[in-house]
C-alpha positions in Angstrom: 35.0 33.2 -47.0 35.6 30.8 -44.3 34.8 31.4 -40.8 37.8 31.7 -38.4 37.9 29.2 -35.6 38.8 29.8 -31.9 42.4 28.8 -31.9 45.3 29.7 -30.2 48.7 30.6 -32.1 50.2 27.6 -33.6 51.6 24.9 -31.6 54.9 23.5 -32.3 57.0 20.6 -30.9 59.2 22.0 -28.5 62.0 19.7 -28.5 64.8 20.9 -26.3 68.4 19.3 -26.0 69.7 18.9 -22.5 73.0 17.6 -23.3 75.0 17.0 -20.1 74.4 13.1 -19.9 74.8 12.9 -23.6 77.8 15.1 -24.2 80.8 13.1 -25.5 82.6 11.1 -22.8 85.9 13.2 -23.8 84.5 16.0 -21.5 85.6 13.5 -18.5 89.2 13.0 -19.8 91.6 12.7 -16.8 88.9 11.4 -14.3 90.3 8.3 -12.4 88.3 5.3 -12.7 86.9 5.3 -9.0 83.6 4.2 -7.9 82.1 7.6 -8.7 83.3 7.4 -12.4 81.7 3.9 -12.4 78.6 5.1 -10.9 78.2 7.8 -13.4 78.8 5.3 -16.3 76.1 3.3 -15.0 73.6 6.5 -14.7 74.7 7.1 -18.4 73.1 3.7 -19.4 70.0 3.6 -17.2 69.5 7.3 -18.4 69.3 6.3 -22.2 67.0 3.4 -21.0 64.5 5.9 -19.7 65.2 4.7 -16.2 65.2 8.2 -14.6 64.6 7.0 -10.8 67.6 4.8 -10.9 69.7 7.3 -12.7 69.0 9.8 -10.0 70.2 7.4 -7.2 73.2 6.4 -9.3 74.3 10.0 -9.6 73.4 10.9 -6.1 75.7 8.0 -4.9 78.3 9.4 -7.3 78.0 13.0 -5.8 78.7 11.5 -2.3 81.6 9.6 -3.6 83.0 12.3 -5.2 82.9 14.9 -2.3 84.1 12.0 0.0 87.1 11.5 -2.2 87.7 15.4 -2.6 87.5 14.8 -6.4 88.5 17.7 -8.3 86.2 20.8 -9.2 85.5 19.8 -12.9 84.9 16.2 -12.3 82.7 17.2 -9.2 80.7 19.8 -11.5 80.1 17.2 -14.2 78.2 14.8 -11.8 76.4 17.7 -10.4 75.3 19.1 -13.7 74.0 15.2 -14.6 72.2 15.0 -11.5 70.4 18.4 -12.2 69.9 17.4 -16.0 68.0 14.3 -14.7 65.9 16.2 -12.0 65.1 18.6 -14.9 63.9 15.7 -16.9 61.7 15.0 -13.9 60.4 18.4 -13.3 62.3 18.7 -9.7 63.3 22.1 -10.9 64.0 23.6 -7.4 67.0 21.4 -6.6 68.0 21.2 -10.3 68.6 25.0 -9.9 70.7 24.7 -7.0 72.8 21.9 -8.4 73.5 23.7 -11.7 74.4 27.0 -10.0 76.7 25.3 -7.3 78.3 23.5 -10.5 78.8 26.7 -12.5 80.3 28.5 -9.4 82.9 25.6 -9.3 83.7 25.9 -13.1 83.8 29.7 -13.0 86.3 29.4 -10.3 88.4 26.8 -11.6 91.8 27.5 -13.4 91.4 24.8 -15.9 92.0 25.3 -19.7 89.2 23.0 -20.5 86.0 25.2 -20.7 84.0 23.2 -22.5 81.5 21.9 -19.5 80.4 25.7 -18.5 78.4 26.5 -21.6 76.5 23.3 -21.5 75.7 23.7 -17.7 74.8 27.5 -18.5 72.5 26.2 -21.4 70.7 23.7 -19.1 70.1 26.4 -16.6 68.7 28.7 -19.2 66.3 26.2 -20.4 65.1 25.6 -16.7 64.5 29.4 -16.3 62.7 29.1 -19.9 60.4 26.3 -18.2 59.7 27.8 -15.3 58.7 31.2 -16.9 61.6 33.4 -16.2 62.2 34.4 -19.5 64.4 37.4 -19.2 66.7 35.5 -16.8 66.6 32.3 -19.4 67.6 34.7 -22.3 70.5 36.4 -20.3 71.9 32.8 -19.5 71.3 31.2 -22.8 73.1 34.3 -24.5 76.1 33.8 -22.1 76.0 30.0 -23.1 76.2 30.8 -26.5 78.8 33.4 -26.4 81.3 30.9 -24.5 80.1 28.0 -26.7 81.1 29.8 -29.6 84.7 30.1 -28.3 85.0 26.6 -26.4 82.6 24.2 -28.4 83.8 25.2 -31.9 84.3 21.3 -32.6 80.5 20.8 -31.4 78.4 22.4 -34.2 75.3 20.5 -33.2 75.4 21.6 -29.6 75.8 25.1 -30.9 72.7 24.5 -33.1 70.9 23.4 -29.8 71.7 26.7 -27.9 70.6 28.7 -30.9 67.4 26.9 -31.3 66.7 27.0 -27.6 67.4 30.7 -27.4 64.9 31.0 -30.5 62.3 29.4 -28.2 62.5 32.1 -25.6 62.4 34.8 -28.4 59.5 33.2 -29.8 58.0 33.3 -26.2 58.8 36.7 -25.7 57.6 37.7 -29.3 60.9 39.0 -30.6 60.3 37.3 -33.8 63.3 38.9 -35.9 65.8 37.2 -33.4 63.8 34.1 -33.0 63.9 33.6 -37.0 67.6 34.3 -37.0 68.2 32.0 -34.2 66.3 29.0 -36.0 67.9 29.7 -39.3 71.5 29.7 -37.9 70.5 26.4 -36.1 69.4 24.9 -39.4 72.5 25.9 -41.0 74.5 24.6 -38.6 72.7 21.3 -38.5 72.6 20.9 -42.3 76.7 21.5 -42.4 77.2 18.3 -40.6 77.0 14.8 -41.8 73.8 12.8 -42.4 71.9 11.5 -39.4 70.7 14.6 -37.9 67.0 14.4 -39.1 65.8 14.6 -35.4 67.4 17.8 -34.8 66.0 19.4 -38.2 62.6 18.2 -36.7 63.4 20.2 -33.6 64.1 23.3 -35.6 61.7 23.4 -38.7 58.6 23.4 -36.7 59.4 26.7 -34.9 60.1 28.2 -38.4 56.6 27.3 -39.2 55.1 29.3 -36.3 56.9 31.9 -37.2 55.6 32.1 -40.7 52.2 31.4 -39.4 52.3 34.6 -37.2 53.6 36.3 -40.1 50.8 35.0 -42.5 53.3 33.7 -44.8 51.1 30.9 -45.8 53.1 29.1 -48.4 56.1 29.0 -46.3 54.4 27.7 -43.3 52.9 25.2 -45.4 56.1 23.9 -46.9 58.0 23.7 -43.6 55.0 22.0 -42.1 55.0 19.4 -44.4 58.4 19.0 -44.3 58.3 18.5 -40.5 55.8 15.9 -40.7 57.7 14.1 -43.4 60.8 14.2 -40.7 58.7 13.0 -37.8 57.0 10.2 -39.7 60.3 9.0 -41.0 61.9 9.3 -37.6 58.9 7.9 -35.3 56.5 6.5 -37.5 53.3 7.5 -39.3 51.2 7.0 -36.0 53.4 9.0 -33.4 51.7 11.6 -31.4 54.5 14.2 -32.0 52.5 14.5 -35.5 49.4 16.0 -33.7 50.4 19.6 -33.4 51.9 19.6 -36.8 48.7 18.2 -38.4 46.7 20.6 -36.1 48.5 23.7 -37.6 48.5 22.5 -41.0 44.6 21.4 -40.9 44.4 25.4 -39.5 46.3 26.5 -42.6 44.0 24.6 -45.0 40.8 26.0 -43.3 42.3 29.5 -43.3 43.0 29.3 -47.0 39.5 28.1 -47.5 40.7 24.5 -48.6 38.0 22.7 -46.6 38.6 19.1 -48.1 42.4 19.0 -47.2 41.5 20.7 -43.8 38.9 18.0 -43.0 41.2 15.3 -44.3 44.2 16.3 -42.0 42.2 16.9 -39.3 40.6 13.6 -39.1 44.0 12.0 -39.1 44.9 14.4 -36.0 42.0 13.3 -34.3 42.5 9.8 -34.9 46.1 10.0 -33.7 45.1 11.5 -30.6 42.2 9.1 -29.6 44.7 6.4 -30.2 47.5 8.1 -28.1 45.4 9.8 -25.4 41.9 8.2 -25.4 38.7 10.4 -25.9 38.8 11.7 -22.1 41.6 13.8 -22.6 41.3 17.8 -23.3 43.7 17.7 -26.3 41.4 15.1 -27.8 38.2 17.2 -27.0 39.9 20.0 -28.6 40.9 18.2 -32.0 37.1 17.0 -32.0 35.7 20.2 -31.7 38.1 21.8 -34.4 37.1 19.0 -36.9 33.4 19.6 -35.9 33.8 23.3 -37.0 35.2 22.4 -40.6 32.3 19.8 -41.0 29.8 22.2 -40.0 31.2 25.1 -42.3 30.8 22.3 -45.2 27.5 21.8 -44.5 28.2 18.3 -43.0 25.9 18.9 -40.0 24.9 15.3 -38.7 28.3 14.3 -37.8 29.5 17.9 -36.9 26.4 18.0 -34.3 27.6 14.6 -32.9 31.2 15.9 -32.6 30.4 19.0 -31.0 28.2 17.3 -28.4 31.0 14.8 -27.8 33.7 17.6 -27.4 31.4 19.8 -25.2 30.7 16.7 -22.7 34.1 16.0 -22.5 35.6 19.4 -21.8 32.7 20.2 -19.2 33.7 16.9 -17.3 37.4 17.6 -17.3 37.5 21.6 -17.3 34.4 22.6 -15.8 33.6 26.3 -16.5 36.8 27.4 -18.7 37.3 29.7 -21.2 37.9 26.4 -23.5 34.3 25.4 -22.9 33.1 28.7 -23.5 35.0 28.7 -26.9 33.3 25.4 -28.0 30.1 26.8 -26.9 30.5 29.7 -29.2 31.3 27.1 -32.2 28.5 24.9 -31.4 26.2 28.0 -31.4 27.4 28.9 -34.9 26.6 25.5 -36.2 22.9 25.7 -34.7 22.2 28.9 -36.3 23.4 27.0 -39.9 20.7 24.5 -38.8 18.1 27.2 -38.0 18.0 26.0 -34.3 18.3 29.7 -33.4 16.7 29.4 -29.7 19.4 26.6 -28.8 21.8 28.7 -30.5 21.1 31.7 -28.3 21.2 29.4 -25.1 24.7 28.3 -25.9 26.0 31.7 -26.4 24.5 32.8 -23.3 26.2 30.2 -21.8 29.6 31.1 -23.0 29.1 34.8 -22.2 28.0 33.6 -18.6 31.2 31.4 -18.2 33.6 34.3 -19.2 31.7 36.6 -16.7 32.1 34.1 -14.0 35.6 33.6 -14.3 36.6 37.2 -15.1 37.5 36.8 -18.6 38.6 39.6 -20.6 38.2 39.4 -24.5 41.3 40.9 -25.8 42.2 41.8 -29.4 43.8 38.4 -29.8 40.6 36.5 -28.7 38.6 38.6 -31.2 41.3 37.5 -33.8 40.8 34.0 -33.1 37.0 33.9 -33.6 
């Protein structure tokens, strides 16, 4: 029987599509080829190249020109929505929220028959609420976006898939697991009905399904979806991309949970190497991966390497986090390792340090914390 490690619920890649800038140019049909339109085209190009500050500057100029020229409501809303999208990318949430709300008011008061932009901007606003922790509001807005999307975006199934996926993220965050499962499966079905070339979108949805299977302890399904996710990310981004790390972490835990320690060790070694390469050793996530691998090695009796890794992880966490719950968790694992090597005195000291940290920071042990140990 294996020992449970101190671990959070499985982490996933929370890809979310914010599609205002990437939405087909047809949305702009009818806009005159004026300076604002040219600036927006320049912004589209710089956005795809990752030059967000320049994109923001272009769009601010475009908005000013559009207002000066008294551009029609939908065209102005489109520019404001694009600017909000860039601000979301750079986490300037307050201004992005104001711009989105302004654009949505413009569109709701417009009598135009073309309503395709409204569900897009509502979807972006819903994601903003999700990113800033307002989950109830996020769910409400995303539901409105999806309702309108089903009416006005029937020719954009991939965008509808993104909305189902984003709403599924909110349902997962609020532990509405049945609704989350329906959202992810609907998104995946929409993606798979479209022509080939949508592997990235599959890689956005399938890891979420694996999380649901983890929570439901459906280990076989969780393994299948994780392996499929890893294959997709490797095919899209290469075998050394850091987006693989949370997937490998979850798969390693799955093998650890099932008692397949050699496979767990192999997967977690790969995860640790990727994190060291991508983020360096002085990194919180690298330190967590180090302690996780150390724990697996300790359970297998590979004490020399386990001890070195535990020491490395603990030193890094203490430097970067101070006296935190994460440090207390590593101290607990380190204490278990020391008991296995019959170093009971030092193990007691480690356990006492962990308990003192929890008392100092007012850390309350919950049922979930007990389950993780």
